[in-house]
Steps between C-alpha positions, in 0.01 A plus 500: 500500500875570504429874519281444808773294667761767427272770647448285811876468541544877467233554766667247728835677465339841568354363822838347587668840461240664725514233769882487521560876497501679835314832530751741658219693672359198688794257501272224369429359156279708271126440504289560191361820657848636581628416153194664341577818698865488387402445133213755517230254401228300672536178697270322250740595217790330684278199574398473132864507383616245760206267428553534122153638446641792299824517305753716681594819309868575439509791742394272786746231391775761530374608844490138623850434357638807677327406825634143493845601373458269203438531128189508287645197322483302823140607558399396146714188457629397841857542375718742691766582244545512126739205521231289672255585221758418233595185691139385497473564129816298445357221715177504297699484176715218638186311602363542147823382336547208737144386575264612226707517182658150492168314466406728211836446333474124557153487345615702198810286461290183504265640235794601281659155540172329406464716190864440404448124542188516283687697233792254503258210472310672222830567322586131499148362451373739233729391215429137580124563517500697174704226333262230621200701387645549150588130481147402601356737238719347227418146611133581504518657155688205347272258679192680364648489149576130533151431634348694215704308247421166660133579508493550124414142433329544166640641178197727479593670830863539391391660172274738687784604735734542202249727338461710816870527581641495152735215588512156347489242780597134468487236773832354616589199707468695826163649413633841402541655162711772348416746227597375154756780449675400821509136392647589163741756654367775274346832584135518412408743227224749583 
């Protein structure tokens, strides 16, 4: 679509050159027929270039530029001089840097700040969470051991557990028991 628009602009400028240039033979502006005679082509060729039906070849762009005392750059871009073309490119770059880039930078900055906040939070929360998790595991393990000991209500069950674990268990006041070697302060012989 942009290519079609650019071709239409070129055709419009070609027509502008023809209609503002005076034919020295008649003293009036060039007609398509007169210009076709000057360029050694047909009137329909001129019409097709000016109406953007066909792309204008370079040789005709040069002829139009010479006729209108302008440059091929102006015909193609609408800019008269190199400095105008460069000036437009600078303006486009300025527009990009001022209008389009800041929202992108702002969005990226916000994402980076969110991630940094999450990392800081994780840095402070993770040790606490790991510590709590380990504490809960230890509490659960000691609680399970205490429950198991308390549930051994009969001597028969204690003897069975002693046989399975190889430890001598004895009930205490709090419902727990220690291996005999631990009670006597001696190491158990294998």
